[in-house]
C-alpha positions in Angstrom: -24.9 6.9 25.6 -23.7 10.5 26.0 -20.0 9.2 26.2 -20.5 7.2 23.0 -21.9 10.3 21.3 -18.9 12.4 22.6 -16.5 9.7 21.3 -18.1 9.7 17.9 -17.7 13.5 17.6 -13.9 13.2 17.9 -12.2 13.8 14.6 -9.8 10.8 15.1 -12.7 8.4 15.7 -14.7 9.9 12.8 -11.7 9.5 10.4 -11.2 5.9 11.6 -14.8 5.0 11.1 -14.9 6.5 7.6 -11.7 4.7 6.7 -13.2 1.4 8.0 -16.1 1.7 6.0 -13.9 2.3 2.9 -11.6 -0.5 3.9 -14.5 -3.1 4.3 -15.9 -2.0 1.1 -12.5 -2.4 -0.6 -12.0 -5.7 1.1 -15.4 -7.0 -0.1 -15.2 -5.8 -3.7 -12.3 -8.0 -4.6 -14.1 -10.9 -3.2 -16.7 -10.2 -5.9 -14.3 -9.3 -8.7 -11.6 -11.9 -8.2 -13.9 -14.9 -8.7 -15.4 -13.4 -11.8 -12.1 -12.5 -13.5 -10.4 -15.7 -12.5 -13.2 -17.7 -14.2 -13.7 -15.4 -17.3 -10.0 -14.8 -18.1 -8.7 -18.2 -17.0 -5.2 -18.5 -15.5 -3.1 -17.4 -18.5 -5.0 -14.1 -19.2 -5.6 -13.3 -15.6 -1.9 -13.9 -14.9 -1.1 -11.3 -17.6 -3.5 -8.8 -15.9 -1.8 -9.4 -12.6 1.6 -9.0 -14.2 0.6 -5.6 -15.7 -1.1 -4.5 -12.5 2.1 -5.2 -10.7 4.1 -3.1 -13.2 1.4 -0.3 -12.5 2.0 -0.5 -8.9 5.8 -0.1 -9.4 5.4 2.9 -11.7 2.8 4.4 -9.4 5.2 4.1 -6.4 7.6 6.1 -8.4 5.1 9.0 -9.0 3.8 8.8 -5.4 7.5 8.8 -4.2 6.8 8.3 -0.6 4.9 11.6 -0.2 2.2 9.6 1.7 4.7 9.7 4.7 6.9 12.8 4.1 4.1 15.2 2.8 1.5 13.9 5.3 4.0 14.5 8.1 4.7 18.1 6.9 0.9 18.8 6.4 0.2 17.5 9.9 2.8 19.7 11.4 1.6 22.9 9.5 -2.1 22.4 9.2 -2.8 25.6 10.9 -0.6 27.8 8.6 -2.4 28.4 5.2 0.5 29.8 3.3 2.9 27.0 4.4 0.3 24.5 3.3 0.0 26.1 -0.1 3.8 25.9 -0.5 3.8 22.2 0.5 1.1 21.4 -2.0 2.8 23.2 -4.8 6.1 21.6 -4.2 4.8 18.1 -3.8 2.6 18.3 -7.0 5.5 19.8 -8.9 7.7 16.9 -7.9 5.0 14.5 -8.9 4.8 15.9 -12.4 8.5 15.5 -12.9 8.1 11.9 -11.8 5.3 11.3 -14.3 7.8 12.0 -17.1 10.3 9.6 -15.7 7.6 6.9 -15.4 6.5 7.4 -19.1 10.3 6.9 -20.1 10.5 3.7 -18.0 7.4 2.4 -19.7 9.0 2.8 -23.1 11.9 0.6 -21.8 9.4 -2.0 -20.6 7.8 -2.1 -23.9 11.2 -2.7 -25.6 12.3 -5.5 -23.3 9.2 -7.4 -22.3 7.7 -9.4 -25.1 4.2 -9.6 -23.4 3.9 -5.8 -23.6 5.0 -5.7 -27.2 2.4 -8.3 -28.0 -0.4 -6.4 -26.3 0.6 -2.7 -25.8 -2.7 -1.8 -24.3 -1.7 -3.7 -21.1 1.3 -1.4 -20.8 -0.8 1.8 -21.6 -3.3 0.8 -18.9 -0.5 0.1 -16.5 0.9 3.5 -17.1 -2.4 5.3 -16.9 -3.1 3.6 -13.6 0.3 4.5 -12.3 -0.1 8.2 -13.1 -3.6 8.5 -11.7 -2.7 6.7 -8.5 0.6 8.6 -8.1 -1.0 12.0 -8.5 -3.6 11.3 -5.7 -3.6 14.1 -3.0 -4.7 11.6 -0.3 -1.6 12.6 1.6 -3.0 16.2 2.1 -6.4 15.0 3.4 -4.7 12.5 5.7 -2.4 15.2 7.1 -5.2 17.6 7.9 -7.2 14.7 9.3 -10.3 15.0 6.9 -10.6 11.5 5.3 -14.3 11.1 5.1 -15.2 12.5 1.7 -12.1 11.3 -0.1 -12.8 7.9 1.5 -16.3 7.9 0.1 -15.1 8.9 -3.4 -12.6 6.0 -3.3 -15.5 3.5 -2.7 -17.8 5.0 -5.3 -15.4 4.8 -8.1 -14.0 1.4 -7.2 -17.6 0.2 -7.4 -17.9 1.8 -10.8 -14.9 -0.1 -11.9 -16.4 -3.5 -10.6 -19.7 -2.7 -12.5 -17.8 -2.0 -15.6 -15.9 -5.3 -15.4 -19.2 -7.3 -15.1 -20.7 -5.4 -17.8 -18.0 -5.6 -20.6 -15.3 -8.2 -19.6 -16.6 -11.5 -21.1 -13.5 -13.4 -22.4 -9.7 -13.7 -22.1 -9.4 -11.3 -25.1 -10.8 -8.5 -22.9 -7.8 -8.7 -20.4 -6.4 -5.2 -21.4 -9.8 -3.6 -20.9 -9.7 -4.5 -17.2 -6.7 -2.1 -16.8 -8.3 0.5 -19.0 -11.5 0.5 -16.9 -9.5 0.5 -13.7 -7.5 3.5 -14.8 -10.6 5.4 -15.8 -12.2 4.9 -12.5 -9.1 6.1 -10.6 -8.8 9.1 -12.8 -12.4 10.3 -12.2 -11.8 10.0 -8.3 -8.5 11.8 -8.8 -10.0 14.8 -10.6 -12.6 15.4 -7.8 -10.0 15.0 -5.1 -7.7 17.5 -6.7 -10.5 20.0 -7.1 -11.4 19.5 -3.4 -7.8 20.2 -2.4 -7.2 23.2 -4.5 -10.4 24.7 -3.3 -8.9 24.7 0.2 -5.4 25.7 -0.6 -5.6 27.3 -4.1 -3.3 26.3 -6.9 0.2 27.6 -6.8 3.3 27.2 -9.1 6.5 25.7 -8.2 9.9 26.2 -9.6 11.9 23.3 -11.0 14.4 23.9 -8.3 11.9 23.6 -5.5 10.3 20.6 -7.0 13.7 18.9 -7.2 14.5 20.0 -3.7 11.2 18.4 -2.5 12.1 15.1 -4.1 15.6 15.1 -2.4 13.8 15.8 1.0 11.5 12.9 0.5 14.2 10.5 -0.7 14.4 8.4 2.4 10.7 7.8 2.3 10.7 6.8 -1.3 13.6 4.4 -0.7 11.5 3.0 2.0 8.5 2.5 0.0 10.4 1.1 -2.9 12.4 -1.5 -0.9 9.2 -2.6 1.0 7.4 -3.3 -2.3 10.3 -5.4 -3.5 9.2 -8.2 -1.0 5.5 -7.0 -0.8 4.6 -6.8 -4.4 7.4 -7.6 -6.7 7.3 -11.3 -6.4 4.4 -11.6 -8.9 6.5 -9.6 -11.4 9.5 -11.9 -10.8 7.3 -14.9 -11.3 6.1 -13.5 -14.6 9.7 -13.1 -15.7 10.8 -16.6 -14.6 7.8 -18.8 -15.0 4.5 -19.0 -16.8 1.5 -16.6 -16.6 -0.5 -19.4 -14.9 2.0 -19.5 -12.0 1.7 -15.7 -11.6 -2.1 -16.3 -11.0 -1.5 -19.1 -8.5 0.6 -16.7 -6.4 -0.9 -13.3 -7.4 -4.5 -14.3 -6.7 -3.9 -15.4 -3.1 -1.5 -12.5 -2.5 -4.1 -10.0 -3.6 -6.6 -11.7 -1.4 -4.3 -11.6 1.6 -3.3 -8.0 1.0 -7.0 -7.1 0.7 -8.0 -8.9 3.8 -4.9 -7.4 5.7 -6.2 -4.0 4.6 -8.7 -4.2 7.4 -5.9 -3.0 9.8 -5.3 0.0 7.4 -7.7 2.6 9.1 -6.0 2.2 12.4 -2.6 2.7 10.8 -3.8 5.8 8.8 -5.3 7.7 11.7 -2.3 6.7 14.0 0.3 8.2 11.7 -0.6 11.9 11.8 -1.6 11.7 15.5 1.6 10.0 16.6 3.6 12.6 14.6 1.9 15.3 16.6 2.2 13.5 19.9 5.8 12.5 19.6 6.7 16.3 19.3 4.2 17.5 22.0 3.4 14.7 24.5 5.9 11.6 24.2 4.4 9.6 27.1 0.8 9.8 25.4 2.5 8.8 22.1 4.0 5.6 23.7 0.6 4.7 25.2 -1.1 5.3 21.9 1.3 3.2 19.8 1.2 0.4 22.4 -2.6 0.2 22.1 -2.5 0.4 18.4 0.1 -2.3 18.1 -1.9 -4.7 20.2 -5.1 -4.0 18.3 -3.7 -4.6 14.8 -1.7 -7.6 16.0 -5.0 -9.3 17.2 -6.8 -8.4 14.0 -3.9 -9.6 11.9 -3.8 -12.8 13.8 -7.5 -13.5 13.4 -7.4 -12.7 9.7 -4.3 -14.8 9.1 -5.6 -17.9 10.8 -8.8 -17.6 8.9 -6.9 -17.6 5.5 -4.5 -20.4 6.6 -7.3 -22.8 8.0 -9.9 -22.2 5.3 -7.5 -21.9 2.3 -9.2 -24.7 0.3 -12.6 -23.1 0.8 -11.4 -19.7 -0.2 -9.6 -20.9 -3.4 -12.6 -23.0 -4.5 -15.1 -20.2 -3.9 -13.1 -17.3 -5.4 -11.0 -18.8 -8.0 -12.8 -22.1 -9.0 -11.5 -25.1 -10.9 -7.9 -25.1 -12.2 -6.4 -23.1 -9.3 -5.8 -26.0 -6.9 -2.2 -25.0 -6.8 -3.1 -21.7 -5.1 -4.3 -23.5 -1.8 -0.8 -24.1 -0.2 0.2 -20.6 -1.4 -2.7 -19.1 0.5 -2.0 -21.2 3.6 1.6 -19.6 3.8 0.4 -16.1 2.9 -2.1 -16.3 5.8 0.8 -16.7 8.3 2.2 -13.4 6.9 -0.7 -11.3 8.3 0.1 -10.9 12.1 3.8 -10.0 11.4 2.9 -7.6 8.6 0.3 -5.9 10.9 2.8 -5.4 13.8 5.4 -4.2 11.5 3.1 -1.6 10.0 2.7 0.1 13.3 6.0 -0.3 15.0 8.1 0.1 12.0 6.2 2.9 10.1 3.8 4.6 12.4 6.2 4.8 15.3 9.8 5.0 13.9 8.9 7.5 11.2 7.5 10.1 13.7 10.6 9.4 15.9 12.7 10.5 12.9 14.1 7.1 12.5 13.3 6.5 8.8 16.9 5.9 7.9 17.3 3.2 10.4 14.0 1.6 9.4 15.1 1.8 5.8 18.3 -0.1 6.5 16.3 -3.0 8.1 13.9 -3.2 5.2 16.7 -3.0 2.6 18.3 -6.1 4.3 14.8 -7.7 4.3 14.3 -6.9 0.5 17.7 -8.3 -0.4 16.8 -11.5 1.6 13.5 -11.7 -0.3 15.1 -11.3 -3.7 17.7 -14.0 -2.9 15.1 -16.4 -1.6 12.9 -15.8 -4.5 15.6 -16.5 -7.1 16.5 -19.7 -5.0 13.0 -20.9 -4.4 11.0 -20.2 -7.6 12.9 -22.6 -9.9 12.2 -25.4 -7.4 8.9 -24.5 -5.9 7.3 -22.0 -8.2 4.5 -19.9 -6.7 4.9 -21.7 -3.4 8.6 -20.6 -3.1 7.5 -16.9 -3.6 5.1 -17.2 -0.6 7.9 -18.7 1.5 10.1 -15.8 0.8 7.6 -13.2 1.7 6.8 -14.9 5.1 10.6 -15.2 5.9 11.2 -11.6 5.1 8.3 -10.3 7.1 9.3 -12.3 10.2 12.8 -10.9 9.9 11.9 -7.3 9.6 9.4 -7.5 12.5 11.9 -9.1 14.8 14.6 -6.7 13.7 12.4 -3.6 14.4 11.2 -4.9 17.9 14.8 -5.6 18.9 16.4 -2.4 17.6 13.6 -0.3 19.4 14.2 -2.2 22.5 18.0 -1.6 22.4 17.3 2.2 21.9 14.9 2.2 24.8 12.1 3.4 22.4 10.1 0.1 22.5 6.7 1.1 23.7 6.4 -2.3 25.5 9.4 -1.9 27.7 9.5 -0.2 31.1 11.9 2.6 31.0 12.3 5.9 32.8 11.0 8.5 30.4 13.3 11.2 31.7 16.2 8.9 30.7 14.9 8.5 27.1 16.3 10.7 24.4 13.7 10.9 21.6 15.3 11.2 18.1 14.4 14.6 16.3 
């Protein structure tokens, strides 16, 4: 018992438990929300909501700009230097404000070229609002200083508020745009509290335009990685919306959201691994190898169990969560379930291991090839197979990236599963 209590007092374990509580809640909430929206909005209106949410994700990624990796790494390295932390926060937030302006300009272009947004501008307004609120989140700061418990609780509370608001006020397909507005409002409330918490610790500081721009340049490789990853992870719904009907988007987007939500159960392990491995690679490389090896095995087992559950029970999940009219989503969910173990392994070896090693450029090249493969396959498969083709494209891409990462690390003698003499290993800086 004393050993258990001692273990629970460790910051790493406490952060992991807090994140697992949030992750479980975030995985369960969509299981409540998706069936309701699928039935109330019906395939066409729900497809439009998914289409707009995908646009929000892309705009949000622009504002976030990969700081979840670059800024987290810098905060983890300098967490005991208050003045340096203040400088990091000022520069990162300055860069994000510049990016908000770019996101707004892109939104105007989307309104001009996409008929669905011109027909219902509230969809685009909600998407931009979500993007800005998510992109400005200071979660990278709390992850870097390894204090995730309170921000994690806030995230759950306001997601729950969003779910409640949907059940109270979303009653028909005409309310589709309100889903995005309610979501944006809940994220904004969480953002305001998180920003206040951060600035109470580091105090607000001003940043020159030159320093903000330099910060964006320094984080470019991480932004490139995030953008390219999302080409094959989240853009397929958007491409489906451009090439097919809103109903087809719902047949792919619904199962894809379910798969990503279930796969998020591996997220807490990944989130606590990243700052820890960043520190260990610099100070204790053998311990870093041992930690990433255990983390990879853990998330691989979790991903395999989750994936098999989705694949084998796809008809039950679709019938329970989506209801009648979504039968075409069953084969899509079967294929997406197979993505889980590969995505889980890649998230550790590719991101939590190669980034602390300073190999983000190498990993970006692998992901870029994977994203190019996904786009080609999507364009080839969607006209023939529709939503099913998009699922096959994601699976093929994830298998390729995972295999490429494993082989490349092996050739560089940096694969944590190979037996090498540590004195002969040159760790990238």
